N, C-alpha and C positions, 0 to 999 in steps of 0.2 A: 691521728690527725696530721695532715701536712701543714708545715709552718708557712708563714707568709714571706719571710726573708731568710737568707742565709746569714746576713749581717746587715746592720743599719748603723751608719755613721752620722752623728750630729756634730756640727763644727761651727764655731763662731770666733771671730777676731775681735778683741777689745782694744781700741786705740787709746793713746794717752789723753785724748780730749774727751773720752767717755768715762762715765762713772762705773768703775769695774764692779762695784757691789750690785748696782742695778742690773747690769748685763748678766752677772752671775745668778742673781735671783730670777731673772726672766728665763734663763736657760734651765735652772732647777725646776721651775714651773712647767716648762715644756716637757722635760724629761720625766715628770711625775715621780720624783724621788730617786731616780737612777743617778748615781754620782757621775762625775766627769773629771778628767785630768786637765791641769793648766800648765802651760809652758810659757815662760816669759822670754821674750827676745827683744831685739833692738832694730828699729827701722833704719833706713838709709841715713837719716839726719839725726840719729841718736835718740829718737823717740821710743818710748816703751810700747810694745805690742804684746798682748797676752792671747795665746791661742787656748781656747776652751774646746775640748773634744772628748767624745766617747764613742766607742764601737760597741753596739749592743748585739747580743746573740740569742736572746730568749724571747719567745713569743709574748710573754707578759710585759716585757720591756717595749716591744714594738707596739703593743696595745696601749701602753701608757702614752707613748709619743703621739700615736695617731688619734688617741682619745682627745689629746690637747688640740689636735688639728680639726676637730669636728666642724668649726665654722667655715673652713675652706674645703671640706670634702667635696661639695658639688663642683667646685672649680678644679680640683684634682681629677675627679672622674671625667669631667668634660675635656680636659687636656691630656688624658692619660697617654695617648699615642706620642705626644711631644715630650713626655716625662720619662718614658722608658726607651732605652736605646737597644741596639741590636745584640748587646751582651746581657740583656735582661736587667740592666741597672736602672733603678728608679731615681730620679732627681727632682727636688723642689727646693726653692729658696724662700725663706720667710723674711719679711721686713723686720730687721733687728730693732729699730727704734719703736715701731708699733708694738712689738713683743714686749719691750720694756714698759710700754704704757698699758700692757695687759690685753692687747688685741692681737689676734692672729690674722695676718694679711700676707698673701702671696706677693713676693717682691719681683720687680722688673728692673732692678738696679744692683749696685755692688755692695751695699751695706747690709749684709744678710746673715742669717743663721741658715746654713746649708744642711739639708737632710738628703742623704744618699744611701741607697740600699740595693743589694743584690737580691732580686726577686726569685722566689722558688718557681721553677718552671721545668716540667718533665714532659717531653724533651725540652731542652733549653731553646725556646723560640720566643721572639718578641710578642707575637700574638697571644701565646699561651700565658706569658707573664702579665700582659695587659688584662686578659680575662680574669686571671686569679686576683690581681690587685683590685679590679673593679668590684668583684664579688666581696672581697675583704672590706673595702671602703663602704660599700652599700650596707654590709652587715653592721659596721660601726655606726653608720648614719641612722639605722633603724633601731638600734639598741638604746 
């Protein structure tokens, strides 16, 4: 069976004004048990920023993440041509604050959990990647 992605990266920044435990728990819920790494850094004004990130490489891990995205699958399918670029890279952004509240919402602003993945496509063409991703998402939606 052909996989859906070569890799999938999930990434969020947690700022000093946010509750790191709540952001961490929201990310753990989205990842369905897949762990992630944290890296602490400092902002321009000395404020603490924590990067939470994981790169997934197994189909069951992709399924866990996209299983968490079921509420927004129709929106992902409807905008698939805007979410896949010419290099077959899929991108979406989830509202981080809504995710902390337990709701999955596509974001149109900067405070996000980003989901980026290199879609499997043979040959590597945007249209084939889009078709493969739509089939995958529809399969998740109906299961």
